[in-house]
DSSP file (Angstrom, degrees, kcal/mol; ACC not computed):
  #  RESIDUE AA STRUCTURE BP1 BP2  ACC     N-H-->O    O-->H-N    N-H-->O    O-->H-N    TCO  KAPPA ALPHA  PHI   PSI    X-CA   Y-CA   Z-CA
    1    1 A M              0   0    0      0, 0.0     2,-0.1     0, 0.0     3,-0.1   0.000 360.0 360.0 360.0 133.6  224.9  208.2  145.9
    2    2 A S        -     0   0    0      1,-0.1     2,-0.0    57,-0.0     0, 0.0  -0.418 360.0 -88.0 -80.2 158.0  227.2  205.7  144.2
    3    3 A D        -     0   0    0     -2,-0.1     2,-0.4    79,-0.1    -1,-0.1  -0.324  41.5-139.7 -62.4 145.4  230.4  204.6  145.7
    4    4 A V  E     -A   57   0A   0     53,-0.8    53,-3.2    -3,-0.1     2,-0.4  -0.892  14.6-167.8-110.9 139.3  233.4  206.7  144.9
    5    5 A R  E     -AB  56  81A   0     76,-0.7    76,-0.9    -2,-0.4     2,-0.4  -0.995   4.9-159.3-126.5 127.4  236.8  205.3  144.1
    6    6 A H  E     -AB  55  80A   0     49,-2.8    49,-3.1    -2,-0.4     2,-0.5  -0.885   3.5-161.8-104.4 137.0  239.9  207.5  144.0
    7    7 A V  E     -AB  54  79A   0     72,-1.6    72,-3.5    -2,-0.4     2,-0.5  -0.970   1.0-164.0-121.1 117.6  243.0  206.3  142.0
    8    8 A L  E     -AB  53  78A   0     45,-2.6    45,-2.6    -2,-0.5     2,-0.6  -0.883  10.0-149.9 -99.6 128.4  246.3  208.0  142.8
    9    9 A V  E     -AB  52  77A   0     68,-3.5    68,-1.7    -2,-0.5    43,-0.2  -0.882  18.1-174.2-102.9 120.5  249.0  207.4  140.2
   10   10 A L  E     -A   51   0A   0     41,-3.4    41,-2.5    -2,-0.6    66,-0.1  -0.820  31.5-125.0-117.7 154.7  252.5  207.4  141.6
   11   11 A P  S    S+     0   0    0      0, 0.0     2,-0.3     0, 0.0    -1,-0.1   0.744  85.8   0.9 -73.4 -22.5  255.8  207.1  139.8
   12   12 A D  S  > S-     0   0    0     39,-0.1     4,-2.1     1,-0.1     5,-0.1  -0.964  75.9 -95.9-158.4 172.9  257.2  204.1  141.7
   13   13 A R  H  > S+     0   0    0     -2,-0.3     4,-2.8     1,-0.2     5,-0.2   0.883 116.9  56.2 -64.6 -40.3  256.5  201.6  144.4
   14   14 A D  H  > S+     0   0    0      1,-0.2     4,-2.3     2,-0.2    -1,-0.2   0.926 109.5  46.3 -58.7 -45.0  258.2  203.5  147.2
   15   15 A A  H  > S+     0   0    0      1,-0.2     4,-2.6     2,-0.2    -1,-0.2   0.919 112.5  51.0 -63.6 -43.0  256.1  206.5  146.6
   16   16 A A  H  X S+     0   0    0     -4,-2.1     4,-2.6     1,-0.2    -2,-0.2   0.904 110.7  48.2 -62.1 -41.2  252.9  204.4  146.4
   17   17 A E  H  X S+     0   0    0     -4,-2.8     4,-2.3     2,-0.2    -1,-0.2   0.897 111.8  49.6 -67.9 -39.3  253.7  202.7  149.7
   18   18 A E  H  X S+     0   0    0     -4,-2.3     4,-1.7    -5,-0.2    -2,-0.2   0.929 112.4  47.8 -63.5 -44.7  254.5  206.0  151.4
   19   19 A V  H  X S+     0   0    0     -4,-2.6     4,-1.3     1,-0.2     3,-0.2   0.934 111.3  50.5 -61.0 -46.8  251.2  207.5  150.2
   20   20 A A  H  < S+     0   0    0     -4,-2.6     4,-0.5     1,-0.2     3,-0.4   0.899 111.9  47.7 -59.8 -41.3  249.2  204.4  151.3
   21   21 A E  H  < S+     0   0    0     -4,-2.3     4,-0.4     1,-0.2     3,-0.3   0.810 113.0  48.9 -70.0 -28.6  250.8  204.6  154.8
   22   22 A S  H  X S+     0   0    0     -4,-1.7     4,-2.7    -3,-0.2     5,-0.3   0.636  87.7  85.1 -86.6 -15.2  250.1  208.3  155.1
   23   23 A L  H  X>S+     0   0    0     -4,-1.3     4,-2.9    -3,-0.4     6,-1.2   0.864  88.1  50.6 -59.5 -39.5  246.4  208.2  154.1
   24   24 A E  H  >5S+     0   0    0     -4,-0.5     4,-1.6    -3,-0.3    -1,-0.2   0.938 114.9  42.9 -65.9 -44.5  245.1  207.3  157.5
   25   25 A D  H  45S+     0   0    0     -4,-0.4    -2,-0.2     2,-0.2    -1,-0.2   0.921 123.5  36.3 -66.4 -43.1  247.0  210.2  159.2
   26   26 A R  H  <5S+     0   0    0     -4,-2.7    -2,-0.2     1,-0.1    -3,-0.2   0.886 137.8  12.4 -79.1 -39.3  246.2  212.7  156.5
   27   27 A F  H  <5S-     0   0    0     -4,-2.9    -3,-0.2    -5,-0.3    -2,-0.2   0.436  94.3-115.1-123.3  -1.9  242.7  211.8  155.5
   28   28 A G     << +     0   0    0     -4,-1.6     2,-0.5    -5,-0.6    -4,-0.3   0.754  49.7 170.9  71.8  23.3  241.4  209.4  158.1
   29   29 A V        -     0   0    0     -6,-1.2    -1,-0.2     1,-0.2    -2,-0.1  -0.563  10.5-179.6 -70.9 119.8  241.2  206.5  155.6
   30   30 A R        +     0   0    0     -2,-0.5     2,-0.3    -3,-0.1    -1,-0.2   0.852  56.6  77.4 -89.0 -39.7  240.5  203.4  157.6
   31   31 A E  S    S-     0   0    0     25,-0.2    25,-0.1     1,-0.1    -2,-0.0  -0.563  92.9-107.7 -78.7 133.4  240.3  200.8  154.9
   32   32 A E        -     0   0    0     -2,-0.3    24,-0.1     1,-0.1    -1,-0.1  -0.388  36.7-126.1 -59.2 123.3  243.7  199.7  153.6
   33   33 A P        -     0   0    0      0, 0.0     2,-0.5     0, 0.0    22,-0.2  -0.336  21.9-114.7 -69.4 156.9  244.1  201.1  150.1
   34   34 A Q  E     -C   54   0A   0     20,-2.3    20,-3.2     2,-0.0     2,-0.5  -0.799  21.8-150.4 -94.9 130.9  245.0  198.7  147.3
   35   35 A L  E     -C   53   0A   0     -2,-0.5     2,-0.4    18,-0.2    18,-0.2  -0.892  17.7-177.5-101.9 129.6  248.4  199.0  145.6
   36   36 A V  E     -C   52   0A   0     16,-2.5    16,-3.3    -2,-0.5     2,-0.4  -0.991  24.2-134.2-131.5 129.4  248.5  198.0  141.9
   37   37 A R  E     -C   51   0A   0     -2,-0.4     2,-0.6    14,-0.2    14,-0.2  -0.697  21.3-165.9 -80.1 129.4  251.5  197.9  139.6
   38   38 A D  E     -C   50   0A   0     12,-3.6    12,-2.3    -2,-0.4     2,-0.2  -0.832   5.0-156.4-122.8  92.1  250.5  199.5  136.3
   39   39 A A  E     -C   49   0A   0     -2,-0.6    10,-0.2    10,-0.2     3,-0.1  -0.456  29.0-110.3 -67.1 136.1  253.0  198.7  133.5
   40   40 A L    >   -     0   0    0      8,-0.7     3,-2.5    -2,-0.2    -1,-0.1  -0.381  48.7 -80.9 -66.6 146.0  252.9  201.3  130.8
   41   41 A A  T 3  S+     0   0    0      1,-0.3    -1,-0.2    -3,-0.1     3,-0.1  -0.195 114.4   5.0 -51.7 126.3  251.5  200.0  127.6
   42   42 A G  T 3  S+     0   0    0      1,-0.2     2,-0.5    -3,-0.1    -1,-0.3   0.475 102.4 117.8  80.5   2.0  254.1  198.1  125.5
   43   43 A E    <   +     0   0    0     -3,-2.5    -1,-0.2     1,-0.1     0, 0.0  -0.895  34.1 175.0-108.4 128.1  256.7  198.3  128.2
   44   44 A D        +     0   0    0     -2,-0.5     2,-0.4    -3,-0.1    -1,-0.1   0.613  52.5 104.3 -98.1 -16.6  258.1  195.2  129.9
   45   45 A D    >   -     0   0    0      1,-0.2     3,-2.0     3,-0.1     4,-0.1  -0.519  65.9-146.1 -73.3 123.4  260.7  197.0  131.9
   46   46 A A  G >  S+     0   0    0     -2,-0.4     3,-1.6     1,-0.3    -1,-0.2   0.760  96.4  69.6 -60.8 -24.2  259.7  197.2  135.6
   47   47 A E  G 3  S+     0   0    0      1,-0.3    -1,-0.3   -35,-0.1    -2,-0.1   0.760  96.0  54.2 -65.0 -23.3  261.4  200.6  135.8
   48   48 A D  G <  S+     0   0    0     -3,-2.0    -8,-0.7    -8,-0.1     2,-0.3   0.301  85.2 113.4 -94.3   9.6  258.7  202.0  133.6
   49   49 A A  E <   - C   0  39A   0     -3,-1.6     2,-0.3   -10,-0.2   -10,-0.2  -0.639  52.8-153.1 -84.7 136.9  255.8  200.8  135.8
   50   50 A Q  E     - C   0  38A   0    -12,-2.3   -12,-3.6    -2,-0.3     2,-0.4  -0.665  13.9-133.5 -94.7 161.8  253.6  203.3  137.6
   51   51 A W  E     -AC  10  37A   0    -41,-2.5   -41,-3.4    -2,-0.3     2,-0.4  -0.966  12.0-151.0-120.4 136.8  251.9  202.3  140.8
   52   52 A L  E     -AC   9  36A   0    -16,-3.3   -16,-2.5    -2,-0.4     2,-0.6  -0.864   3.5-157.7-106.0 137.4  248.3  203.0  141.6
   53   53 A V  E     -AC   8  35A   0    -45,-2.6   -45,-2.6    -2,-0.4     2,-0.6  -0.967  15.5-158.6-111.5 113.7  246.9  203.5  145.0
   54   54 A V  E     -AC   7  34A   0    -20,-3.2   -20,-2.3    -2,-0.6     2,-0.6  -0.838   7.6-169.9-100.6 120.5  243.1  202.7  144.9
   55   55 A I  E     -A    6   0A   0    -49,-3.1   -49,-2.8    -2,-0.6     2,-0.4  -0.940  13.5-145.7-115.3 119.5  241.1  204.3  147.7
   56   56 A E  E     +A    5   0A   0     -2,-0.6   -51,-0.2   -51,-0.2   -25,-0.2  -0.703  18.2 178.6 -81.8 132.3  237.5  203.2  148.3
   57   57 A D  E >   +A    4   0A   0    -53,-3.2     3,-1.9    -2,-0.4   -53,-0.8  -0.567   7.9 167.7-134.1  67.4  235.4  206.2  149.4
   58   58 A P  T 3  S+     0   0    0      0, 0.0    -1,-0.1     0, 0.0   -53,-0.1   0.788  80.0  47.7 -59.2 -29.9  231.9  204.8  149.8
   59   59 A A  T 3  S-     0   0    0     -3,-0.1   -56,-0.1   -55,-0.1   -57,-0.0   0.550 103.3-131.1 -87.1  -6.7  230.6  207.9  151.7
   60   60 A G    <   +     0   0    0     -3,-1.9   -55,-0.0   -56,-0.2    -3,-0.0   0.843  65.6 132.5  62.6  33.1  232.2  210.3  149.2
   61   61 A R        +     0   0    0      2,-0.1     2,-0.2     0, 0.0    -1,-0.1   0.600  32.5 101.5 -96.1 -11.3  233.8  212.2  152.0
   62   62 A L  S    S-     0   0    0     -5,-0.1     2,-0.7     1,-0.1     3,-0.1  -0.525  76.3-120.4 -77.1 140.2  237.3  212.6  150.8
   63   63 A D     >  -     0   0    0     -2,-0.2     4,-2.2     1,-0.2     5,-0.2  -0.707  17.6-157.5 -83.3 112.5  238.3  215.9  149.2
   64   64 A A  H  > S+     0   0    0     -2,-0.7     4,-2.2     1,-0.2    -1,-0.2   0.866  92.1  51.8 -59.9 -39.1  239.3  215.3  145.6
   65   65 A M  H  > S+     0   0    0      2,-0.2     4,-2.2     1,-0.2    -1,-0.2   0.889 109.1  50.1 -67.5 -37.7  241.4  218.5  145.5
   66   66 A A  H  > S+     0   0    0      2,-0.2     4,-2.4     1,-0.2    -2,-0.2   0.884 110.1  50.6 -66.6 -37.5  243.2  217.6  148.7
   67   67 A L  H  X S+     0   0    0     -4,-2.2     4,-2.7     2,-0.2     5,-0.2   0.887 107.9  54.0 -65.8 -38.7  244.0  214.2  147.2
   68   68 A D  H  X S+     0   0    0     -4,-2.2     4,-2.1     2,-0.2    -2,-0.2   0.952 111.7  44.0 -56.1 -50.9  245.3  215.9  144.0
   69   69 A A  H  X S+     0   0    0     -4,-2.2     4,-1.3     1,-0.2    -2,-0.2   0.886 112.5  53.0 -64.5 -39.5  247.7  218.0  146.1
   70   70 A F  H >< S+     0   0    0     -4,-2.4     3,-0.5     1,-0.2     4,-0.5   0.935 110.4  46.2 -61.6 -48.0  248.7  215.0  148.2
   71   71 A A  H ><>S+     0   0    0     -4,-2.7     5,-2.4     1,-0.2     3,-1.4   0.871 107.0  59.4 -63.0 -36.5  249.6  212.9  145.2
   72   72 A A  H ><5S+     0   0    0     -4,-2.1     3,-1.9     1,-0.3    -1,-0.2   0.808  92.7  66.6 -63.1 -29.4  251.5  215.9  143.7
   73   73 A E  T <<5S+     0   0    0     -4,-1.3    -1,-0.3    -3,-0.5    -2,-0.2   0.772 106.9  41.9 -61.0 -24.0  253.7  215.9  146.7
   74   74 A Y  T < 5S-     0   0    0     -3,-1.4    -1,-0.3    -4,-0.5    -2,-0.2   0.071 125.7-100.9-109.9  21.7  255.0  212.5  145.5
   75   75 A E  T < 5S+     0   0    0     -3,-1.9    -3,-0.2     1,-0.2     2,-0.2   0.826  90.7 109.0  61.5  33.7  255.1  213.5  141.8
   76   76 A G      < -     0   0    0     -5,-2.4     2,-0.3    -8,-0.1   -66,-0.2  -0.510  53.5-144.7-121.6-167.2  251.9  211.8  141.1
   77   77 A W  E     -B    9   0A   0    -68,-1.7   -68,-3.5    -2,-0.2     2,-0.5  -0.950  18.7-107.6-154.5 169.8  248.3  212.7  140.3
   78   78 A R  E     -B    8   0A   0     -2,-0.3     2,-0.4   -70,-0.2   -70,-0.2  -0.903  24.4-158.9-108.1 132.5  244.7  211.6  141.0
   79   79 A E  E     -B    7   0A   0    -72,-3.5   -72,-1.6    -2,-0.5     2,-0.4  -0.831  23.9-116.7-103.2 149.2  242.6  210.0  138.3
   80   80 A T  E     +B    6   0A   0     -2,-0.4     2,-0.3   -74,-0.1   -74,-0.1  -0.684  39.4 173.7 -85.6 138.9  238.8  210.0  138.6
   81   81 A G  E      B    5   0A   0    -76,-0.9   -76,-0.7    -2,-0.4   -74,-0.0  -0.917 360.0 360.0-138.3 164.3  237.2  206.6  138.8
   82   82 A H              0   0    0     -2,-0.3   -79,-0.1   -78,-0.2   -76,-0.1   0.338 360.0 360.0-130.1 360.0  233.7  205.3  139.4
């Protein structure tokens, strides 16, 4: 089985930081997720940046649907990654 990577897309840095801090309690994620600023194409304004929370899931044990719902609580969503 190949490693699984989940990418949660959040509307701002505060939401991304809250999600990252909550992952261990909600999902038992031990490894610190990576936060990445993702400026929208063609936009220089930091206000238009989305934030990505990248979660490595080498065992493939995280429930994708639960992560979808979790991201939605913060007005975000989960993208599939490999």
